[in-house]
C-alpha positions as CSV (number, residue, x, y, z in Angstrom):
1,X,41.9,-23.2,-1.1
2,X,43.5,-26.4,-2.5
3,X,40.6,-26.7,-5.0
4,X,41.3,-23.1,-6.1
5,X,45.0,-23.9,-6.6
6,X,44.0,-26.8,-8.9
7,X,41.8,-24.5,-11.0
8,X,44.6,-21.9,-11.4
9,X,47.1,-24.6,-12.5
10,X,44.6,-25.9,-15.1
11,X,44.2,-22.5,-16.8
12,X,45.9,-22.6,-20.2
13,X,46.6,-26.3,-20.0
14,X,43.4,-27.7,-21.6
15,X,42.2,-27.1,-25.1
16,X,42.3,-24.3,-27.7
17,X,38.7,-24.8,-28.9
18,X,36.4,-21.7,-29.0
19,X,34.5,-22.3,-25.7
20,X,30.8,-21.6,-25.6
21,X,30.5,-21.0,-29.3
22,X,28.0,-22.8,-31.6
23,X,31.0,-24.1,-33.6
24,X,32.5,-26.0,-30.6
25,X,32.8,-29.5,-32.0
26,X,33.6,-31.3,-28.8
27,X,31.3,-34.2,-27.9
28,X,28.9,-34.3,-24.9
29,X,29.1,-37.1,-22.4
30,X,26.3,-38.7,-20.4
31,X,27.5,-41.2,-17.8
32,X,24.7,-43.3,-16.3
33,X,25.9,-45.2,-13.2
34,X,23.4,-47.7,-11.7
35,X,23.7,-48.9,-8.1
36,X,24.2,-52.6,-7.2
37,X,23.5,-54.0,-10.7
38,X,25.1,-57.3,-11.4
39,X,26.7,-58.4,-14.7
40,X,23.6,-60.5,-15.4
41,X,21.0,-57.9,-14.5
42,X,20.9,-56.5,-18.1
43,X,19.1,-58.7,-20.5
44,X,21.6,-58.4,-23.3
45,X,24.3,-59.8,-21.1
46,X,22.6,-63.0,-20.0
47,X,19.3,-63.4,-21.9
48,X,17.4,-63.9,-18.7
49,X,13.7,-63.2,-19.4
50,X,13.3,-61.8,-15.9
51,X,15.8,-59.0,-16.7
52,X,13.3,-56.6,-18.2
53,X,15.7,-54.0,-19.7
54,X,14.6,-53.4,-23.3
55,X,16.1,-49.9,-23.6
56,X,19.5,-50.9,-22.3
57,X,19.4,-54.0,-24.6
58,X,18.6,-51.7,-27.5
59,X,21.4,-49.4,-26.4
60,X,23.7,-52.4,-26.5
61,X,22.6,-53.4,-30.0
62,X,23.1,-49.9,-31.3
63,X,26.5,-49.6,-29.5
64,X,29.1,-51.8,-28.0
65,X,28.7,-54.2,-25.0
66,X,31.8,-54.8,-23.0
67,X,31.8,-58.2,-21.2
68,X,35.1,-57.8,-19.1
69,X,34.7,-54.4,-17.5
70,X,35.7,-54.0,-13.9
71,X,35.2,-51.5,-11.2
72,X,38.1,-50.7,-8.9
73,X,36.3,-51.7,-5.7
74,X,33.2,-53.8,-4.9
75,X,31.5,-51.1,-2.9
76,X,30.0,-47.7,-3.6
77,X,32.2,-44.8,-2.4
78,X,35.6,-46.3,-3.5
79,X,34.1,-47.4,-6.8
80,X,32.8,-43.9,-7.5
81,X,36.1,-42.4,-6.4
82,X,37.9,-44.3,-9.2
83,X,35.5,-43.1,-11.9
84,X,36.0,-39.5,-10.7
85,X,39.7,-39.4,-10.2
86,X,41.3,-42.3,-12.2
87,X,43.2,-43.2,-9.0
88,X,42.9,-46.4,-7.0
89,X,40.6,-45.5,-4.1
90,X,42.7,-47.4,-1.6
91,X,45.5,-44.9,-2.1
92,X,43.1,-42.2,-1.0
93,X,42.0,-44.0,2.2
94,X,38.5,-44.7,0.7
95,X,38.2,-48.4,1.3
96,X,34.4,-48.8,1.8
97,X,31.2,-46.8,1.9
98,X,31.8,-43.5,3.6
99,X,29.4,-42.5,6.3
100,X,28.2,-39.2,7.8
101,X,30.0,-40.0,11.1
102,X,33.7,-39.2,11.5
103,X,34.3,-41.7,14.3
104,X,32.8,-44.5,12.2
105,X,35.0,-43.6,9.2
106,X,38.1,-43.3,11.3
107,X,37.4,-46.7,12.9
108,X,37.4,-48.2,9.4
109,X,40.6,-46.5,8.5
110,X,38.8,-44.2,6.0
111,X,38.8,-40.6,5.1
112,X,35.6,-38.6,5.6
113,X,35.4,-37.5,2.0
114,X,37.3,-37.3,-1.3
115,X,40.0,-34.7,-0.8
116,X,39.5,-31.5,-2.9
117,X,43.2,-31.4,-3.8
118,X,42.8,-34.6,-5.8
119,X,42.0,-33.7,-9.4
120,X,38.6,-34.9,-10.7
121,X,37.4,-35.5,-14.2
122,X,34.6,-32.9,-13.7
123,X,37.1,-30.3,-12.7
124,X,39.3,-31.0,-15.7
125,X,36.4,-30.7,-18.1
126,X,34.9,-27.7,-16.3
127,X,38.1,-25.8,-16.7
128,X,38.2,-26.7,-20.4
129,X,34.9,-25.1,-21.0
130,X,32.5,-27.9,-20.4
131,X,29.3,-27.4,-18.4
132,X,29.3,-30.2,-15.8
133,X,26.3,-31.7,-13.9
134,X,25.7,-34.4,-11.4
135,X,22.3,-35.7,-10.4
136,X,21.5,-38.6,-8.1
137,X,23.7,-40.3,-5.6
138,X,27.0,-38.7,-4.5
139,X,28.5,-40.8,-1.6
140,X,31.9,-39.2,-1.8
141,X,31.5,-37.5,1.6
142,X,28.6,-36.7,3.9
143,X,30.1,-35.6,7.2
144,X,29.1,-32.1,8.2
145,X,32.4,-30.7,7.0
146,X,32.4,-32.6,3.6
147,X,32.6,-30.3,0.5
148,X,29.7,-29.9,-1.8
149,X,29.8,-31.3,-5.3
150,X,30.6,-27.9,-6.7
151,X,34.0,-28.1,-5.0
152,X,34.9,-30.9,-7.4
153,X,34.3,-28.9,-10.6
154,X,30.5,-29.5,-10.9
155,X,28.4,-26.6,-12.2
156,X,25.0,-27.9,-11.3
157,X,23.8,-30.7,-9.1
158,X,21.0,-32.2,-7.0
159,X,22.2,-35.1,-4.9
160,X,21.7,-37.3,-1.9
161,X,24.1,-38.9,0.6
162,X,26.0,-35.6,0.4
163,X,26.2,-32.2,1.8
164,X,24.8,-30.7,-1.4
165,X,22.8,-27.5,-0.9
166,X,20.6,-28.6,-3.8
167,X,18.9,-31.8,-2.8
168,X,16.7,-34.2,-4.8
169,X,13.0,-33.6,-4.7
170,X,11.4,-35.9,-2.1
171,X,14.8,-36.6,-0.5
172,X,15.6,-33.1,0.7
173,X,16.7,-33.9,4.3
174,X,20.3,-33.8,5.4
175,X,22.3,-37.0,5.3
176,X,21.8,-39.2,8.3
177,X,24.5,-38.1,10.8
178,X,24.8,-41.7,12.1
179,X,27.2,-44.3,11.1
180,X,25.2,-45.7,8.2
181,X,24.3,-42.6,6.3
182,X,21.0,-44.0,5.2
183,X,18.5,-42.2,3.0
184,X,16.7,-39.4,4.8
185,X,13.7,-38.9,2.5
186,X,10.4,-37.3,3.5
187,X,8.8,-39.3,0.7
188,X,8.9,-43.0,1.6
189,X,8.2,-44.0,-2.0
190,X,11.1,-41.8,-3.2
191,X,13.1,-44.9,-4.3
192,X,10.3,-45.7,-6.7
193,X,10.2,-42.1,-8.0
194,X,14.0,-41.6,-8.0
195,X,14.8,-42.8,-11.6
196,X,12.3,-40.4,-13.1
197,X,13.4,-37.5,-10.9
198,X,17.1,-38.0,-11.8
199,X,16.4,-38.1,-15.5
200,X,14.0,-35.1,-15.4
201,X,16.8,-33.1,-13.8
202,X,19.3,-34.4,-16.3
203,X,17.1,-33.3,-19.2
204,X,16.7,-29.8,-17.7
205,X,20.4,-29.6,-17.3
206,X,21.0,-30.5,-20.9
207,X,18.5,-27.9,-22.1
208,X,20.3,-25.2,-20.1
209,X,23.7,-26.4,-21.3
210,X,22.7,-26.3,-25.0
211,X,21.1,-22.9,-24.6
212,X,24.5,-21.7,-23.5
213,X,26.0,-23.5,-26.5
214,X,28.6,-25.2,-24.3
215,X,29.5,-28.9,-24.5
216,X,28.3,-30.8,-21.4
217,X,29.4,-33.6,-19.2
218,X,26.6,-35.2,-17.1
219,X,26.6,-37.8,-14.3
220,X,23.3,-39.5,-13.8
221,X,23.9,-41.7,-10.7
222,X,20.8,-43.8,-10.0
223,X,19.4,-45.1,-6.7
224,X,18.2,-48.4,-8.2
225,X,18.9,-51.2,-7.3
226,X,20.2,-50.1,-3.9
227,X,18.1,-50.7,-0.8
228,X,15.4,-49.7,0.0
229,X,13.3,-50.5,-3.1
230,X,9.9,-49.0,-2.1
231,X,7.8,-49.0,-5.3
232,X,4.4,-47.7,-6.2
233,X,1.7,-50.3,-7.0
234,X,1.5,-49.2,-10.7
235,X,5.1,-50.0,-11.1
236,X,4.4,-53.7,-10.4
237,X,1.5,-53.9,-12.9
238,X,3.5,-55.8,-15.6
239,X,5.3,-58.0,-13.2
240,X,2.7,-60.7,-12.3
241,X,2.8,-62.8,-9.1
242,X,2.4,-65.9,-11.2
243,X,5.6,-65.3,-13.2
244,X,7.8,-63.7,-10.6
245,X,6.4,-65.3,-7.4
246,X,5.3,-68.8,-8.5
247,X,5.4,-70.1,-4.9
248,X,2.7,-67.5,-3.8
249,X,-0.5,-69.2,-2.7
250,X,1.0,-72.7,-2.6
251,X,0.3,-72.9,1.1
252,X,-2.3,-71.1,3.3
253,X,0.3,-68.9,5.0
254,X,1.4,-67.6,1.5
255,X,-2.0,-66.7,0.2
256,X,-1.9,-63.1,1.5
257,X,1.4,-62.2,-0.3
258,X,0.9,-59.4,-2.8
259,X,4.5,-59.1,-3.9
260,X,7.9,-60.8,-3.6
261,X,11.5,-59.8,-3.9
262,X,12.0,-60.9,-7.5
263,X,9.0,-59.0,-8.6
264,X,10.0,-55.8,-6.8
265,X,13.6,-56.0,-7.9
266,X,12.9,-56.5,-11.6
267,X,10.2,-53.9,-11.6
268,X,12.6,-51.3,-10.1
269,X,15.2,-52.1,-12.7
270,X,12.6,-51.9,-15.5
271,X,11.5,-48.5,-14.3
272,X,15.2,-47.3,-14.3
273,X,15.5,-48.8,-17.8
274,X,12.4,-46.9,-19.0
275,X,13.8,-43.6,-17.8
276,X,17.2,-44.2,-19.3
277,X,15.2,-44.7,-22.6
278,X,13.6,-41.3,-22.0
279,X,17.1,-39.7,-21.9
280,X,18.1,-41.5,-25.1
281,X,14.9,-40.4,-26.8
282,X,15.4,-36.8,-25.7
283,X,19.0,-36.7,-27.1
284,X,17.7,-38.1,-30.3
285,X,14.8,-35.6,-30.5
286,X,17.1,-32.7,-29.9
287,X,19.5,-33.8,-32.5
288,X,22.2,-34.3,-29.9
289,X,22.6,-38.1,-30.1
290,X,25.3,-38.0,-32.8
291,X,27.5,-35.8,-30.8
292,X,26.9,-37.4,-27.4
293,X,28.6,-40.4,-25.9
294,X,26.3,-42.2,-23.5
295,X,27.7,-44.9,-21.2
296,X,25.8,-47.2,-18.8
297,X,27.6,-49.0,-16.0
298,X,27.3,-49.9,-12.3
299,X,29.2,-49.2,-9.2
300,X,29.6,-52.8,-8.1
301,X,27.9,-56.2,-8.2
302,X,24.5,-57.1,-6.8
303,X,23.8,-56.7,-3.1
304,X,23.5,-59.9,-1.0
305,X,20.1,-61.1,0.0
306,X,21.4,-61.4,3.6
307,X,21.8,-57.6,3.7
308,X,18.4,-56.7,2.0
309,X,15.7,-59.3,1.2
310,X,14.7,-57.7,-2.1
311,X,18.3,-57.8,-3.4
312,X,18.0,-60.7,-5.8
313,X,20.2,-59.4,-8.6
314,X,22.4,-61.8,-10.5
315,X,26.2,-61.7,-11.1
316,X,25.6,-64.0,-14.1
317,X,28.2,-66.8,-14.3
318,X,30.5,-65.3,-11.7
319,X,31.2,-66.0,-8.1
320,X,30.8,-63.2,-5.6
321,X,28.5,-60.3,-5.0
322,X,28.9,-56.8,-3.6
323,X,31.9,-56.5,-1.2
324,X,33.6,-59.4,-2.9
325,X,36.6,-59.1,-5.2
326,X,35.7,-62.3,-6.9
327,X,34.4,-61.4,-10.4
328,X,30.7,-61.2,-9.3
329,X,31.5,-58.2,-7.1
330,X,33.7,-56.2,-9.5
331,X,32.7,-57.3,-13.1
332,X,29.7,-55.2,-14.1
333,X,27.9,-54.1,-17.3
334,X,29.4,-51.4,-19.4
335,X,27.6,-50.3,-22.6
336,X,28.8,-47.5,-24.8
337,X,26.5,-45.8,-27.3
338,X,27.4,-43.0,-29.8
339,X,25.7,-43.3,-33.2
340,X,28.2,-43.1,-36.1
341,X,31.2,-43.1,-33.8
342,X,31.0,-46.3,-31.7
343,X,30.6,-49.6,-33.7
344,X,27.0,-50.8,-33.5
345,X,26.1,-54.3,-32.5
346,X,29.7,-55.1,-31.2
347,X,30.7,-57.1,-28.3
348,X,34.2,-56.7,-26.8
349,X,35.9,-59.0,-24.3
350,X,38.9,-56.6,-23.7
351,X,39.7,-56.2,-20.0
352,X,38.9,-52.6,-19.1
353,X,38.4,-50.8,-15.8
354,X,36.7,-47.8,-14.2
355,X,40.2,-46.4,-13.7
356,X,40.3,-46.0,-17.5
357,X,37.3,-43.6,-17.5
358,X,39.3,-40.4,-16.6
359,X,42.0,-40.6,-19.3
360,X,39.5,-41.9,-21.9
361,X,37.1,-39.1,-21.5
362,X,39.9,-36.6,-21.5
363,X,41.1,-38.0,-24.8
364,X,37.6,-38.1,-26.4
365,X,36.9,-34.5,-25.4
366,X,40.3,-33.4,-26.6
367,X,41.2,-32.2,-23.2
368,X,44.9,-32.2,-22.1
369,X,45.7,-33.7,-18.7
370,X,48.4,-31.8,-17.0
371,X,51.6,-33.9,-16.5
372,X,51.5,-33.8,-12.8
373,X,47.9,-35.3,-12.9
374,X,48.6,-37.9,-15.5
375,X,51.5,-39.3,-13.6
376,X,49.1,-40.3,-10.8
377,X,46.5,-42.1,-13.0
378,X,46.2,-45.8,-12.7
379,X,44.2,-46.4,-15.8
380,X,44.8,-46.1,-19.6
381,X,43.1,-44.3,-22.5
382,X,40.8,-46.8,-24.1
383,X,39.3,-44.4,-26.7
384,X,40.6,-46.3,-29.7
385,X,38.9,-49.4,-28.3
386,X,35.7,-47.6,-27.8
387,X,35.6,-45.9,-31.2
388,X,37.1,-48.5,-33.5
389,X,37.5,-51.7,-31.5
390,X,41.3,-51.5,-31.6
391,X,42.8,-53.8,-29.0
392,X,44.6,-52.4,-26.0
393,X,48.4,-52.3,-26.3
394,X,49.0,-52.9,-22.6
395,X,48.9,-51.3,-19.2
396,X,51.5,-49.6,-17.1
397,X,49.8,-50.9,-14.0
398,X,48.1,-54.3,-13.7
399,X,44.6,-54.2,-12.4
400,X,44.6,-54.7,-8.6
401,X,41.9,-54.9,-5.9
402,X,41.6,-54.8,-2.2
403,X,38.8,-55.6,0.2
404,X,40.0,-55.5,3.8
405,X,36.8,-56.2,5.8
406,X,34.7,-59.2,6.7
407,X,32.0,-60.3,4.4
408,X,28.4,-61.1,5.3
409,X,26.6,-63.8,3.4
410,X,27.6,-67.1,1.9
411,X,31.1,-68.3,2.6
412,X,31.9,-68.9,-1.1
413,X,31.7,-65.2,-1.8
414,X,34.4,-64.4,0.8
415,X,37.6,-63.6,-1.0
416,X,41.2,-63.2,0.3
417,X,42.1,-59.5,0.8
418,X,44.0,-58.8,-2.4
419,X,43.7,-59.6,-6.1
420,X,45.7,-58.9,-9.3
421,X,44.8,-59.5,-12.9
422,X,47.3,-60.4,-15.7
423,X,45.7,-61.4,-18.9
424,X,43.5,-64.4,-18.3
425,X,45.1,-65.0,-15.0
426,X,43.8,-63.7,-11.7
427,X,45.6,-64.2,-8.4
428,X,44.1,-63.6,-4.9
429,X,46.0,-63.7,-1.6
430,X,45.8,-62.8,2.0
431,X,48.1,-60.1,3.5
432,X,50.9,-62.5,4.4
433,X,50.5,-64.6,1.3
434,X,49.9,-67.8,3.3
435,X,46.8,-68.5,1.3
436,X,46.8,-68.0,-2.5
437,X,44.2,-68.7,-5.2
438,X,44.9,-68.6,-8.9
439,X,42.3,-68.8,-11.7
440,X,42.3,-68.8,-15.5
441,X,39.2,-66.6,-16.1
442,X,38.8,-67.8,-19.7
443,X,38.9,-71.5,-18.7
444,X,37.1,-71.1,-15.4
445,X,35.3,-67.7,-15.0
446,X,33.5,-68.8,-11.9
447,X,36.7,-69.0,-9.9
448,X,35.9,-72.3,-8.4
449,X,39.0,-74.3,-9.4
450,X,42.1,-73.0,-7.7
451,X,45.1,-73.8,-10.0
452,X,47.8,-72.1,-7.9
453,X,49.8,-75.3,-7.4
454,X,50.0,-75.9,-11.2
455,X,51.6,-72.5,-12.0
456,X,54.3,-71.8,-9.4
457,X,56.1,-69.3,-11.7
458,X,53.0,-67.2,-12.3
459,X,52.1,-67.4,-8.6
460,X,55.6,-66.1,-7.7
461,X,55.5,-63.2,-10.1
462,X,52.0,-62.0,-9.3
463,X,52.5,-62.5,-5.5
464,X,55.6,-60.3,-5.7
465,X,53.7,-57.6,-7.6
466,X,50.8,-57.7,-5.1
467,X,53.2,-57.4,-2.2
468,X,54.8,-54.4,-3.9
469,X,51.4,-52.7,-4.4
470,X,50.4,-53.5,-0.8
471,X,53.4,-51.5,0.4
472,X,51.9,-48.3,-1.2
473,X,48.5,-48.6,0.6
474,X,47.7,-46.8,3.8
475,X,47.6,-48.7,7.1
476,X,44.3,-49.4,8.7
477,X,42.1,-52.1,10.3
478,X,41.8,-55.3,8.3
479,X,40.2,-58.6,8.7
480,X,42.9,-61.2,8.7
481,X,42.7,-64.7,7.3
482,X,40.0,-63.7,4.8
483,X,38.9,-66.3,2.2
484,X,36.7,-69.3,2.2
485,X,39.5,-71.7,1.8
486,X,37.6,-74.4,3.7
487,X,34.9,-74.6,1.0
488,X,35.5,-77.0,-1.9
489,X,33.4,-76.7,-5.0
490,X,32.3,-80.0,-6.5
491,X,33.9,-81.0,-9.8
């Protein structure tokens, strides 16, 4: 009922274009969201020869690479919530990965699913005459009572970690009802086939949308590089043991190894890259590329090898990984491609956020956001930055982050609970502000040299702002005394 009310309120508040006509000039949007890709996992970002991503690298050379893009949370569900709603996920009680079990979610202080009375970008665009699609991961609710994607303004979908009636081929079972909501796939090699399946469905969706002569908005949310990464032998063909597993065969007990984590991980990303290239080639062949914005990003930084042994992604020069609000957990790739509209071969170091996605796509598609929606958005419209490289004029809300749980893995990836960004400066602190870290991300992007004692005025200002933001967040269980303050990096 609440979703229906939102639709009624939107009628007449969007655009005046002739919907569904061949003259509709509004652009299409394809949003490709990878899972657990680090900032350094795309070759154009770090030049690592092991990052075999030629099509993403080409996409970057033909478009703009953003080096200071941040997600709103270092884990899946809350990160995706921010893209979909433009709101900080903590305000919606989505603090970590949502499970298919109500008791587990409640114990973590989380909602079971994204509420349907919270406006989504897909609902806004659908009401404005766009055909909207979503293929791949969902992870915005999987308890038995969780709404299907169609309740969020999505015309067509095939998803997993969801209650979607339309499931992905080979992964058609219901979500695991237990506390982990793991993949429930009949095909054990589905992770290796997933990138092709998701792009195939996306291509079919675009064919149907163009037949109806409607502009389209398409989410392609990949499985790779999330665990598990079960690949087919042929996918490893161009990833030799000698190059990726140089230690193999060095001792008798290693002679029988036929693959290693680095080989599997890079092969999986290469396969995803190949199928992203298929989508770009399809758009070009259909003459759609010049009216289609394509964006590639990731939901959070790379998984920790302590969680899954094949998770050997790289956060590049940054400290932290998935679940960490140090830069390595929240700064991820963001590549924008739109021939003739987005500057080619450009690199931007402007600080931007997943919270900016909602207002930016609304502006690019000439879709009016109702005032009672826009007042709740945390991000800003960055369309001028995307289209012309015009620097941002400022933000109403400074970028803030929260991670309220314990962290597995290396101590130095363990951050305090809260963080705030102001220009080059980033401050992190625990709930009671008894432990504070301050970093200049231009001078020291690794966040290894705490300079809090050198800038008391900045510390005071940002600490006050973080405390004010903290008062707006819902209560719930937290891990106190977070932060690896006992570890000192060598200088």
